[in-house]
N, C-alpha and C positions, 0 to 999 in steps of 0.2 A: 504493500500500499504505500501511495507516494503522498508525502507532505507537502502542504503549499503555504508559503507567507501570505500571499494576498490573490485573489482573484475573482472573475465573473465568468460563469458558464450556464447558458441554457436558462438565463434568467435568475439564478442563484448565485449570491454574494458570498464569496469567503474572505475573510479578514482576522489573521491570526492577532491582531490588536487589539479584537473584541474580546481575545481570550484572556482569562485571568492570569495565566502563566504567559502571555504571550508567545508560547510554542507553535511552530507550524502545525497546521492542521492536515490530520491525513483524510485522503478525500476515498471512501469506498470505489472500488472498481478502476481507480486511478493507479495504473501499473505501468511499468516500463518506462519512466520518464527519468531515471536516474542518470543512465549515459547515452549520449548519442552515437559514439564510438568508443572503443576502448578507452578508460582514462580519461573521458570527456565528458564532463558533467553536463547536463542540461540545467540552464539557469532559469528560462523562460520558456513559454511556449504560447503562440497567437493562431488564431483562427475566427473563421466568420461566425461561431458562435460564441466567443468571449477568449478569455486568456487566463493563464496560470503562471505565477511568478513563484518560482521555487529559493531564489537566492534574493533577500529584500536589498541588496545593492544593485541589482539590475536597474540601469537606466530605462524608464520608459518612452523619454522622448526619441532615445536613438534607436529603440526598438522599434517604435511606432514609424519615424522617420523611414527605418530599413523597409518596413512593411507598406508603406505608402509610395516609396520608390518603384516598388515591384509592381503596384497597381497602376501607378503612371505611364510605367513601360508597357504594361501589357492593356490598355485601355484601349479599344477600336477606334476611340473618337469621335462615336456618331451621333452622340447625345452630349450637350454643355454641360451636363451636371458633371458626369463622370470625367469627361474630356479636360474641363478645366478646374474641376473640383478637386481631382486627384494631385494635378499639379500646385494648386494653392496651398492644399493641406502640406504635400511634401515639403515644397519650398519654405513654408513656416515653420515647420519641424525642423528643418535643417537649419534654418537661421539660429531657432532656439537652442540647437544642438551644438552651436559654434558661440554662443553668448551673446549674439545679434537680433535686431530687430528685423522682423520678416514679414511679408503681405497682410499676415493677418495675427491677431492676439489668440490666446486661448479661448476668450469667446466666440471670436470669429473662425477658428479652428472647428471649436465646438458646432457652431450653427451651419458650415459648410459641411461637414460631416454628417449632421441630419438631413440636409437636402439632397445629396448624393445619395443616402439611403431611401429617400423619400420619392424621388423624383428620376432618378437613372433608369434606362430603358432595358438594361441585362442585369443578369445575376452577378456580374463582378462589381458593377458601381453600386448595386444595392447592397451587396455584403461586406465589402472591403473596409468599410468604416464603422462597422457594427461593435467590433472591440475597442476601438479609440473613442466612440461613443460611451461604451461602459465605464473605460477607464477615466473619462473628464467626468462623469456622473457621480461615479462610487469612491474614485482615489485621485480627485482632482488635486488634494492638499499635497499629494506625492510628487505629481508632475509641477505644481506651483515651486516647492522647494527647490528642485532641480532647475526650473528658470530662473528663481533669486539666485542659485548658486552660481549661475554664469556661462553653463555650458554642461554638456555631458560627455563621458567617456566614449570612447570607439570600443565597440563590443564585437566578438566572434558572432557567428551565426550564418544561417541561410533561409531563403524563402523558396517557396515551391509554390506553383500555380497549378491548379488541378479541376476536374468537375469529375460528378457523378459518373458520366458515361465513360470517361477517361480512365478512373480506376477500376470500373467495372471490364474495361477491355485487357485480354491477357497481353495484348503489344503495347497497352498504353498509348495508343494512337490518340491524338490530339484531334479529338472528333468538331468540336465548336470551330475551331481553325478551319478544317477542309470544308466545313459547311459554310463558314463565311465567305470562301473563295467562291463556291458557287453562286451565291447570293451576289457577289461582286462581278459575276459574267467571266470568272478565271478559273477555268476547269484543269489547266496545266499546273497552276499555282497548288490546285485543290490535290491533285494526283501527286502531285510530290511530297506533300506534307505525309500521305500514305507511304511512298515508297521509302520513304526515310526510316520505315520499321519493317517492310515487307515488300517482295516483288509481286505477291499475287492478287493484285487489286481487283481484276476482273473476276478471278476464282472466288476470291472472299465476299465481292458484292453478289455471288449467286447462292452459296453454302454456307455463309456464315450464321451460327445460331444466335445472334445479336444478344449477347449480354448487355452492350452497351443501350439498346432499346428498354431491357428490362429497367435499367438504372436510371432511363432518361425522368426527367421532372416534369416533362410536358405529359406523363402518364396521370398528373394529379390535377390535370386541367380537362383533357381530352384522352388523345391516344398518343403513343410516344412519336417523336420523329420518325420518318422513314430513313435511318442511318443508312441500312443494307441498301437499299434501293438507290440513295444517293452515291453511295460507294460505286454500284454497276453504272451508274449514270455517266461518272465521271471516267470510268476505266474505258467504257465505250466513245467517250468525247475525245480522246485522245490515242493516237496512233503509237504503235510499238515504239515508231521512232523518238516520239516523245518521250517516252520512258526510258528509252536508252540514250536519250541527250541528258537526261537530268542525271540519270546514275551514273554516268561517266564524268558529270561535273564533280559527283561527290567521292570518286575513285582517288585513292591515295596513291601517290610513286611506289612502283613494286619494290619489295625487299629484295628480291633475288632469288635465283632458283635454290637456294638451300633453305628458304623457309615455305616447305611445304607441307600442307596439311591434308588427309585423309577423311574425308566424309564417307559414312557409312550407310549408304541408303539415299536414296533419291525421293523421298516422299517429302512433303512440305516443310517438316524439320529439317531435313539434311538440305533440301534446295534454299531455304529462307538461312542457314547456318554458310553456307558456301556463298552465297550473295553477300552476307556482310563481310566475309572473310576477303572475298576479293575486291570490295569496295575499301578495305583496309591495306590492301596491296600484297596479298598473301596468294601462292600459287595452291590452287585447290583442284583436286582430283575426287570426284563424286563416282565412288564403287556401287553397282547396283546391280540386285540379283536378277531382276526380270529384263526386258529389253526394251524398255521406256522409261522415262522418269514420270514421276508423280506419285508413286506408291501408292496407299489405300485410295486417294483423291482420284487417281486413275482406273484403277480396278474396284473400287469399293462405292464410288459415287456414281449413278447411272445417269446416261447421256442427256435424259430429259431435264435435269437439274445442272448439270455440269458438261458441255460439248467438251469433245476431248481437244479440239483444235484451240479451244480459249486455253485451256490447262498446260497443251503443249506451247503455245507461245510465248507462257510466261516463265515456264522453267527453263526456255532457250535462252534465257537472259545470262543463265551461266556461261554458256559458252562464248555468247558473245562479249562477256566481259573478261574472257579468257582463260575460264575456267574448261573440264574437261569431263565428261562423263563415260565412265568405264562401266557398260552393261555387260548383263550375262555372269557376273563377278559376285558370288555369293561366299558370305562370312561363314565359314565352318567346314566349306567345301572347297573353295579354291584359294583361301588363303586364312591365316589367322591373324591376331594383334602384333605378334611377334614379327610376321611377314612384312607388317606395313612399316614398323619402325626400323625394320633391316634394310627395307628400301628407300630409308631416308626422309621419311616424314617426319615432321617434329612434334606433331599433336593428332591425334585422331577424335572424331566427333561419330560417336555410335547413334546414328537414327535408324535404327532397324525396322521399326513399327511393330504392329500386333497382328500378324498375319495368318493365325491359324486359328481356327475356331474353337470352342469350348464345347463338350457334351453335355445334354440335359442332366444326365446322372438319374435317368429313371429307368426303369423294369424292362427288361428285353430290347434296349437300346444297343444296336449295332450299326456304327456307322457306315459299314459295307455293305448293308442291304440296299438293294435298289430303291430308290425313292427317298432315302435319306439324304439330306443335304446338309452342310454347315454353312451360315451365313455368307462368310466369306468364300468359300468354293463356289457356291451358287452366283455370287455376284461377279466373281471370275469368269464364268461361263456366260454370264450375262455380256461383260465386256468384251470377250471374244466372240460373241455372236454379232454383237451390232458391230465390231470392227471387221466382221467378214471374214474371221480366222478359222471358226468352228460354229457349226450350225447348231441351237440347242431347241426344242421345242417342249413345251409343257402341254398336258391334257388333262382334264378330270379335275378334282377339287384340291387345292393346295392349302396346308395349315403352316403359318410361320409363327414361330415361337420367340417372344420379344417384346420390348416396349422402347428400344432406341431408336435411333435414326437408321442404323442398319437393319432392324427389322422392319421399319418403314419402305426402305429402298428395295427390299426383298419382296415385301408384298406388293408393292406397286410395279415391279418389274414383273412377277410372277404373271400379274393381270395381262402387261403387255407381251409377256411368251407366248400365251394361248391357253392359259388355266380357266378353267369353266367357272369357278368361284374360288375367291381368295379368302381364309381365315386367318385373323390373327389372334392368338392368345396370349394374355398377359395376365400373370397373378396377383397385380394389384388394381387399384381403380386408374381410371382416365387421367385423373389431375395427377396421379403419382408419375405418370410415364416420362421417361427423361427424353423422348424424343421432342424436336421442333413441334411447339403447338400447331404450325403452320402445316408440317407434314403430315399428322394427323389429321387435321380436317381436308387437304387435299385427298388423303387416302378413304376417308368417307366418302368424299364427292366422287371418287371413282368406282364406288361401290364395296370395298373392302369391308368385310362383315365381323367385328370386333367382338371377343369374348373377355370380359373383365372380372376379375377375382375367379379366373379358371386358371389351372395349372394342368401340365401332362403327368399323367402318374404311370403312363405303360405305352410302348409303341405296338400295336398290334400288327401283325406280319401275316399273310396268307401266299401260299404259293411262291415263296422265297422272295416276296417284295411288301414294300409298306402297304398297309389296307387301311388302317384306321389310327388315331390318337387316341388311347382312354384319357378324358378329362375329370379332373376331380374340385368340385367347387371351392374356393377358399373364402374363409371369414376373418375380419380385421381383428387385430388384438391390440393390447395397450402399447403406448408410443416407446419406444426402446431408449438408450442413454442419449441418444442423438436428437429426441423428438419424433422419429420416423415410426409411425404405426407400421407394425408387424402383421402378418398374414400367417394362418395356418389351413389345412385342409380339413374339410368338414366329411367324416367319415360316413361311408353309404352313399355319397352324391356322385360315384364315378360314372360315366356313361361315354360311348365310344362317338366320335366325331369321324367319319370316313373320310378318307383320303387317298389319293395317289402319290403324293410327296408330302414329305414333312422338312421343314428347313428351320433347323435350330440356329436363332439368331440372338442368344444370350449374352453373348460375350467373345472376347479374342484374348490371344497371348502371343508371347515372343515366340517364333519359331523355333522348335526343340533343334539343339544341336549346332545353332549359331554360335554361340560361344561355349568354350571349352575350359576344362578346368586350367590348363597351362596358359590360357590369355590373360588370368589373373585378375578379371572383372568379375566382382561379387554379384549375385542375384540375390533378393531379397525373397522373403516368405510366399509371396504372391506371384514369382517367376519374372518380376520385373529386374532391371539392371538397377542396383541400389547407387544413388548419387547424392551427393551434399545438396541440399535443397538451396543454399545461397549461391554455390558456384557451379552446379551439376557435374563436378569432378567425380570420378567413379575412385574404385579402390586402387587403381593403377596409376600412377604417375604419367601424365600426359594423356590420359584418354577422359573423355568426357562425355555424356549420354543426354540425350531429351528425347522430347516427345512420346508416343504410346509406348516404347519400349522401357521407359524409365517412369512414365506416369501411370499405366496402363491406358487403357482405350480411352480417348479423349477426342476432342473437336479439332477440326484443321486450324482456326487459331489460335489454339493453344499449343499446336505442333508447331506454326511459325514463330511464336513468342519464345519457345525454347531453343529455337533456331538461333533468335537474335540473343538471346541470354547466353546460349554456349560460345558464339562467335566473339561477345566481349569477356568472356571469361579466359577463352584460347589466347586472344590477343594479350591479355595482361600476364597471362601463363608464359607466353614465348619473349615477352618484352621485360617484363620484371620478375619472373621465376615464381610469382605468387598472384592470385587474384586480389584484385584491390578493393578497397573501401567503397560503396558507391552511397553516397551522402541521398540521393534520390530514393533509391531503393529503401533505405532506413527510414525516411519520411513514408513512404507506402506503407510501410508495417506498421508504423505508428497509427496512421490511419486507420489502417484495417482492425488494427487490434482493439480499437477504443470505438469504431464505428463512428467517427468523426462526421461521415456524410450520412448516417443512416436516418436521422431523423430532422433532414433537412427538409423544409416544404416551400411550396408556393406561400408567399404572403402577402401577395398584391393583384391587381386585377389583372385577368389574362383573357383577351378575346379568345372562344372557341373557334378553331379552324378545323376543316375537315382533313383528313390525311389522305395524302395521293397511295393509291394501291397501283402496282404495275399490271399492264394487260397481262391476261393468260388465256390459253387454248382453254375451250369448253371441255369438261369431264369426259363427255361422250366421244370427243375426237382423240383427245391425247391420250387415252388408257389403251388406244390401238396402237402406238407407235413411240418412237423412243426422241422424237424432235423436242426441242427444247420448249418447256411448257410456259415459262415466265417470260414477257417481253419488256426491252427497256421502256423508259418512261421520256417525255418530253422535253424540251428545255424550259418550257414553260409551267409544267408540272416540277420539275426540278426546283425551278426558282421559287414556287409556292411553298416546296415542303422545306427547302431550306430556310425560308423565312418564318417557319415554325419554330426553331431554334430558340432557345432563352437564354444561350451563352450562360449558363449557370457555373461559371468559373469560379472558384474560391481560390483564396491566398492563403498557406499555413507557413509559420517560420518559427524558427528556433532561435534562442541565445545560448548561447554555449561558453563552456570554462576557456577553451583552448580553440584555435582555428580549426575548421573542418578538413580533413584531407579530401582531395578531391580525385575522384575515380571515375570510369564509365559509367553513363547515367542507367 
């Protein structure tokens, strides 16, 4: 429990001077504020909901000057209260900090801060002065003493600007910024914001699961801003040459032929890691077991969601930037980790993915029985069928078991492959499904039959092939330690569901045999590569891992975020021999641990505006083919949707005892 000298947070004043002993006040639930980095104490923390001062010797004038300096730098300048107010308040505090007379006295600063909070047109202007207003309201005597003393000491610390959508995005893309550029008619600049984080803008604009939209504060007014739709719009407005032009502008001078890195796996994590290493000047080879790049994005996401030419055009950026793809090279079959180091690679990134399905674990289950498919194996057949490599057709009734996006892809693909009917069996309720809600709706529209609170108990075979799945009804139980409601089978409710094909889409794992004991890479009890959460380093020096092989099956955006993270760690490892401290990552952990953005709300009138939806093929037409279902929006619709963004930027700041070491963002 952290002790506070004084402060204000969420409407509550904390002041140790009011206590009889005058000791700092322990704040329940406030933990982890002792040190920012090793041996560097946090003296104060400032945010949009208030501030905490842990060291009473902290200068509020200097702290708020730093805070307002960031606000002034980040103001978009489109409304007068924020554009002029941040500058006036910053300059006034800056003058007081130096013992001089500024544009405004304390009364003027207070009045201007309140005007900014009440009349600014975006979240940055409305929130950046809240902590200052609280300090002037409840601790003005402390500030007046500083002014009377004739100046303030220079302090150590940092400021960090973010937004709910940024924090929710695994790649931490500056979403409001790329939306601003769309609104300003600058799609190239918008694309550049995305390309700073990963190369697959068009891919992500089609298949991202939209964590950013779940966190969008527009949800409190009407519906979230269509962030994914806007990303796709931008990617299709700009040609591949525009993207190449920007990435080349970011590329660092080459380190030379001895600075070589091996990336194992050409899925989203591997491509993202290779991309960022190439931009940093490294020589990169991407070794891939298949004969094409893309990993699970290529074989696991059907063409009606992600056309393969779109994915191919974005993964080709690796060769354009000077990297190499080495196809049909499988770890564990054609080479080992020792071989990679023997070939002169200075570091290795394992991005193996999870391309082996898991069994249902039910009675009479035999994966070799005709009519039994794992979700991954089935999607590979779909991929080869669409690509014209090997024709596959289904007939009769198909049962898909699972509730995630792979299950949705299997079910919707089975319909397109000729199935008479497709049943999806999930052991929990609809609201518990981990699949993207839009995918569930699309599957329903196409005629997929859902069986909730049902689970396979047995696979029934006749004449040597699958004939039915015996289902048992499930009932909900009490929540577990994580708050998730459990389920249990109801005895006596078993009944057969006839089918010709059953597809087990309940999970994936790392391909067995890819890593051997002599590779020196430890696996955890879930069969994933064990990594350090902060650095993504494995148990073997110079070997890093990320994406599904380290986290278990996740999303494309998580994989690309891991690739960026690994590239930064590998860069540090090769340049400094260790991974440096990241101030921005530390600030994010503080915000996440204390849910600094969780209770944020819209406290000002916002006019309701309809959300733009992408045009799409009708269910009756699309379920018969693999052509892309969703179409791009118009420039007019993009401008309208971008205008719905509230620019919910928030600024957070720390004052520390010592200078904060700088590292990768």
